[in-house]
Biotite code that builds the C-alpha atoms (Angstrom):
import biotite.structure as struc

atoms = struc.array([
    struc.Atom([109.839, 77.708, 142.783], chain_id="A", res_id=1, res_name="MET", atom_name="CA", element="C"),
    struc.Atom([107.532, 79.925, 140.735], chain_id="A", res_id=2, res_name="THR", atom_name="CA", element="C"),
    struc.Atom([107.085, 79.757, 136.990], chain_id="A", res_id=3, res_name="ALA", atom_name="CA", element="C"),
    struc.Atom([108.597, 82.595, 134.945], chain_id="A", res_id=4, res_name="PRO", atom_name="CA", element="C"),
    struc.Atom([106.190, 85.366, 134.042], chain_id="A", res_id=5, res_name="SER", atom_name="CA", element="C"),
    struc.Atom([104.672, 85.527, 130.576], chain_id="A", res_id=6, res_name="PHE", atom_name="CA", element="C"),
    struc.Atom([106.830, 88.557, 129.744], chain_id="A", res_id=7, res_name="ALA", atom_name="CA", element="C"),
    struc.Atom([109.996, 86.696, 130.746], chain_id="A", res_id=8, res_name="MET", atom_name="CA", element="C"),
    struc.Atom([109.006, 83.692, 128.620], chain_id="A", res_id=9, res_name="ARG", atom_name="CA", element="C"),
    struc.Atom([108.349, 86.005, 125.668], chain_id="A", res_id=10, res_name="VAL", atom_name="CA", element="C"),
    struc.Atom([111.737, 87.699, 126.020], chain_id="A", res_id=11, res_name="LEU", atom_name="CA", element="C"),
    struc.Atom([113.441, 84.304, 126.252], chain_id="A", res_id=12, res_name="HIS", atom_name="CA", element="C"),
    struc.Atom([111.781, 83.228, 122.970], chain_id="A", res_id=13, res_name="VAL", atom_name="CA", element="C"),
    struc.Atom([112.604, 86.502, 121.215], chain_id="A", res_id=14, res_name="VAL", atom_name="CA", element="C"),
    struc.Atom([116.257, 86.230, 122.234], chain_id="A", res_id=15, res_name="CYS", atom_name="CA", element="C"),
    struc.Atom([116.385, 82.850, 120.456], chain_id="A", res_id=16, res_name="ARG", atom_name="CA", element="C"),
    struc.Atom([115.333, 84.294, 117.061], chain_id="A", res_id=17, res_name="ILE", atom_name="CA", element="C"),
    struc.Atom([118.538, 84.208, 115.009], chain_id="A", res_id=18, res_name="PRO", atom_name="CA", element="C"),
    struc.Atom([119.808, 87.169, 112.984], chain_id="A", res_id=19, res_name="PRO", atom_name="CA", element="C"),
    struc.Atom([118.308, 87.256, 109.507], chain_id="A", res_id=20, res_name="GLY", atom_name="CA", element="C"),
    struc.Atom([115.121, 85.552, 110.655], chain_id="A", res_id=21, res_name="ARG", atom_name="CA", element="C"),
    struc.Atom([111.800, 86.828, 112.068], chain_id="A", res_id=22, res_name="ALA", atom_name="CA", element="C"),
    struc.Atom([108.794, 85.412, 113.904], chain_id="A", res_id=23, res_name="ALA", atom_name="CA", element="C"),
    struc.Atom([105.222, 86.624, 114.219], chain_id="A", res_id=24, res_name="THR", atom_name="CA", element="C"),
    struc.Atom([103.655, 87.815, 117.439], chain_id="A", res_id=25, res_name="TYR", atom_name="CA", element="C"),
    struc.Atom([101.536, 84.649, 117.292], chain_id="A", res_id=26, res_name="GLY", atom_name="CA", element="C"),
    struc.Atom([104.574, 82.420, 116.803], chain_id="A", res_id=27, res_name="ASP", atom_name="CA", element="C"),
    struc.Atom([106.237, 83.962, 119.841], chain_id="A", res_id=28, res_name="VAL", atom_name="CA", element="C"),
    struc.Atom([103.056, 83.614, 121.911], chain_id="A", res_id=29, res_name="ALA", atom_name="CA", element="C"),
    struc.Atom([102.780, 79.922, 121.008], chain_id="A", res_id=30, res_name="ALA", atom_name="CA", element="C"),
    struc.Atom([106.441, 79.250, 121.786], chain_id="A", res_id=31, res_name="LEU", atom_name="CA", element="C"),
    struc.Atom([106.008, 81.070, 125.115], chain_id="A", res_id=32, res_name="ALA", atom_name="CA", element="C"),
    struc.Atom([103.179, 78.694, 126.010], chain_id="A", res_id=33, res_name="GLY", atom_name="CA", element="C"),
    struc.Atom([100.187, 80.968, 125.347], chain_id="A", res_id=34, res_name="SER", atom_name="CA", element="C"),
    struc.Atom([99.155, 80.488, 121.712], chain_id="A", res_id=35, res_name="PRO", atom_name="CA", element="C"),
    struc.Atom([96.241, 82.940, 121.883], chain_id="A", res_id=36, res_name="ARG", atom_name="CA", element="C"),
    struc.Atom([98.274, 85.795, 123.374], chain_id="A", res_id=37, res_name="ALA", atom_name="CA", element="C"),
    struc.Atom([99.677, 87.486, 120.247], chain_id="A", res_id=38, res_name="ALA", atom_name="CA", element="C"),
    struc.Atom([98.412, 90.912, 121.357], chain_id="A", res_id=39, res_name="ARG", atom_name="CA", element="C"),
    struc.Atom([100.059, 90.455, 124.736], chain_id="A", res_id=40, res_name="ALA", atom_name="CA", element="C"),
    struc.Atom([103.343, 89.710, 122.942], chain_id="A", res_id=41, res_name="VAL", atom_name="CA", element="C"),
    struc.Atom([102.900, 93.025, 121.130], chain_id="A", res_id=42, res_name="GLY", atom_name="CA", element="C"),
    struc.Atom([102.550, 94.772, 124.468], chain_id="A", res_id=43, res_name="THR", atom_name="CA", element="C"),
    struc.Atom([105.704, 93.118, 125.793], chain_id="A", res_id=44, res_name="VAL", atom_name="CA", element="C"),
    struc.Atom([107.589, 94.154, 122.637], chain_id="A", res_id=45, res_name="MET", atom_name="CA", element="C"),
    struc.Atom([106.283, 97.728, 122.790], chain_id="A", res_id=46, res_name="ARG", atom_name="CA", element="C"),
    struc.Atom([107.325, 98.178, 126.428], chain_id="A", res_id=47, res_name="THR", atom_name="CA", element="C"),
    struc.Atom([110.605, 96.240, 126.293], chain_id="A", res_id=48, res_name="CYS", atom_name="CA", element="C"),
    struc.Atom([113.614, 98.338, 127.178], chain_id="A", res_id=49, res_name="ARG", atom_name="CA", element="C"),
    struc.Atom([115.967, 95.416, 127.843], chain_id="A", res_id=50, res_name="ALA", atom_name="CA", element="C"),
    struc.Atom([119.338, 95.775, 126.159], chain_id="A", res_id=51, res_name="GLU", atom_name="CA", element="C"),
    struc.Atom([120.085, 93.126, 123.561], chain_id="A", res_id=52, res_name="GLY", atom_name="CA", element="C"),
    struc.Atom([116.533, 91.843, 123.001], chain_id="A", res_id=53, res_name="VAL", atom_name="CA", element="C"),
    struc.Atom([115.968, 91.789, 119.213], chain_id="A", res_id=54, res_name="PRO", atom_name="CA", element="C"),
    struc.Atom([112.372, 93.058, 119.293], chain_id="A", res_id=55, res_name="CYS", atom_name="CA", element="C"),
    struc.Atom([112.694, 94.133, 115.644], chain_id="A", res_id=56, res_name="HIS", atom_name="CA", element="C"),
    struc.Atom([112.620, 90.445, 114.653], chain_id="A", res_id=57, res_name="ARG", atom_name="CA", element="C"),
    struc.Atom([108.998, 90.097, 115.800], chain_id="A", res_id=58, res_name="VAL", atom_name="CA", element="C"),
    struc.Atom([106.514, 91.022, 113.093], chain_id="A", res_id=59, res_name="VAL", atom_name="CA", element="C"),
    struc.Atom([102.800, 90.844, 112.356], chain_id="A", res_id=60, res_name="ALA", atom_name="CA", element="C"),
    struc.Atom([101.098, 87.940, 110.588], chain_id="A", res_id=61, res_name="ALA", atom_name="CA", element="C"),
    struc.Atom([102.169, 87.234, 107.043], chain_id="A", res_id=62, res_name="GLY", atom_name="CA", element="C"),
    struc.Atom([105.465, 89.086, 107.454], chain_id="A", res_id=63, res_name="GLY", atom_name="CA", element="C"),
    struc.Atom([103.949, 92.563, 107.838], chain_id="A", res_id=64, res_name="ARG", atom_name="CA", element="C"),
    struc.Atom([106.248, 94.842, 109.803], chain_id="A", res_id=65, res_name="LEU", atom_name="CA", element="C"),
    struc.Atom([103.862, 96.099, 112.463], chain_id="A", res_id=66, res_name="GLY", atom_name="CA", element="C"),
    struc.Atom([104.447, 99.309, 114.363], chain_id="A", res_id=67, res_name="GLY", atom_name="CA", element="C"),
    struc.Atom([107.707, 98.959, 116.334], chain_id="A", res_id=68, res_name="TYR", atom_name="CA", element="C"),
    struc.Atom([106.694, 101.626, 118.815], chain_id="A", res_id=69, res_name="GLY", atom_name="CA", element="C"),
    struc.Atom([105.908, 104.164, 116.106], chain_id="A", res_id=70, res_name="GLY", atom_name="CA", element="C"),
    struc.Atom([109.307, 103.748, 114.439], chain_id="A", res_id=71, res_name="ARG", atom_name="CA", element="C"),
    struc.Atom([108.719, 101.490, 111.426], chain_id="A", res_id=72, res_name="PRO", atom_name="CA", element="C"),
    struc.Atom([111.677, 103.025, 109.543], chain_id="A", res_id=73, res_name="ALA", atom_name="CA", element="C"),
    struc.Atom([113.972, 101.936, 112.381], chain_id="A", res_id=74, res_name="MET", atom_name="CA", element="C"),
    struc.Atom([112.543, 98.398, 112.301], chain_id="A", res_id=75, res_name="LYS", atom_name="CA", element="C"),
    struc.Atom([113.015, 98.267, 108.526], chain_id="A", res_id=76, res_name="ARG", atom_name="CA", element="C"),
    struc.Atom([116.639, 99.445, 108.879], chain_id="A", res_id=77, res_name="ALA", atom_name="CA", element="C"),
    struc.Atom([117.442, 96.902, 111.609], chain_id="A", res_id=78, res_name="LEU", atom_name="CA", element="C"),
    struc.Atom([115.967, 94.075, 109.536], chain_id="A", res_id=79, res_name="LEU", atom_name="CA", element="C"),
    struc.Atom([117.828, 95.262, 106.427], chain_id="A", res_id=80, res_name="ALA", atom_name="CA", element="C"),
    struc.Atom([121.095, 95.281, 108.379], chain_id="A", res_id=81, res_name="ALA", atom_name="CA", element="C"),
    struc.Atom([120.505, 91.564, 108.983], chain_id="A", res_id=82, res_name="GLU", atom_name="CA", element="C"),
    struc.Atom([119.861, 90.890, 105.298], chain_id="A", res_id=83, res_name="GLY", atom_name="CA", element="C"),
    struc.Atom([116.062, 90.788, 105.477], chain_id="A", res_id=84, res_name="ILE", atom_name="CA", element="C"),
    struc.Atom([114.483, 92.465, 102.465], chain_id="A", res_id=85, res_name="ILE", atom_name="CA", element="C"),
    struc.Atom([111.330, 94.485, 103.097], chain_id="A", res_id=86, res_name="VAL", atom_name="CA", element="C"),
    struc.Atom([109.134, 95.518, 100.185], chain_id="A", res_id=87, res_name="ILE", atom_name="CA", element="C"),
    struc.Atom([106.410, 97.980, 101.078], chain_id="A", res_id=88, res_name="GLY", atom_name="CA", element="C"),
    struc.Atom([105.347, 96.956, 104.566], chain_id="A", res_id=89, res_name="ALA", atom_name="CA", element="C"),
    struc.Atom([106.110, 93.221, 104.227], chain_id="A", res_id=90, res_name="ARG", atom_name="CA", element="C"),
    struc.Atom([109.131, 90.988, 104.451], chain_id="A", res_id=91, res_name="ILE", atom_name="CA", element="C"),
    struc.Atom([110.032, 89.562, 101.046], chain_id="A", res_id=92, res_name="ALA", atom_name="CA", element="C"),
    struc.Atom([110.394, 85.775, 100.859], chain_id="A", res_id=93, res_name="ASP", atom_name="CA", element="C"),
    struc.Atom([108.546, 85.412, 104.164], chain_id="A", res_id=94, res_name="TRP", atom_name="CA", element="C"),
    struc.Atom([108.563, 81.608, 104.090], chain_id="A", res_id=95, res_name="ARG", atom_name="CA", element="C"),
    struc.Atom([112.362, 81.548, 103.990], chain_id="A", res_id=96, res_name="ARG", atom_name="CA", element="C"),
    struc.Atom([112.809, 84.205, 106.676], chain_id="A", res_id=97, res_name="VAL", atom_name="CA", element="C"),
    struc.Atom([110.180, 82.939, 109.131], chain_id="A", res_id=98, res_name="ARG", atom_name="CA", element="C"),
    struc.Atom([111.457, 81.328, 112.323], chain_id="A", res_id=99, res_name="TRP", atom_name="CA", element="C"),
    struc.Atom([111.018, 78.619, 113.293], chain_id="A", res_id=100, res_name="PRO", atom_name="CA", element="C"),
    struc.Atom([110.679, 76.988, 109.892], chain_id="A", res_id=101, res_name="ARG", atom_name="CA", element="C"),
    struc.Atom([107.269, 75.459, 109.382], chain_id="A", res_id=102, res_name="GLY", atom_name="CA", element="C"),
    struc.Atom([105.533, 77.739, 111.900], chain_id="A", res_id=103, res_name="ALA", atom_name="CA", element="C"),
    struc.Atom([101.867, 78.347, 111.195], chain_id="A", res_id=104, res_name="ARG", atom_name="CA", element="C"),
    struc.Atom([99.725, 81.438, 111.707], chain_id="A", res_id=105, res_name="CYS", atom_name="CA", element="C"),
])
């Protein structure tokens, strides 16, 4: 039996982020077993076309929105629909919104 690919592990982690919460690329990388692979998580998110994967819940360090494939307004709208407040280019009350609680950059 072979181990799941990094991309599959990333998608599995992202699917576990609950509505109204967000995780950083680094958080997702660490939970997927590769704590130094935040940029690779960004690549997986950018190229993900899988239905139902909440890629909008993955953000840059410190609660910054990041690019979302060149559609930051769409990312902002999807987060807002889940009750996440974005001020400027950052999530307000980042410590409350961050998943999992207690995660570190």
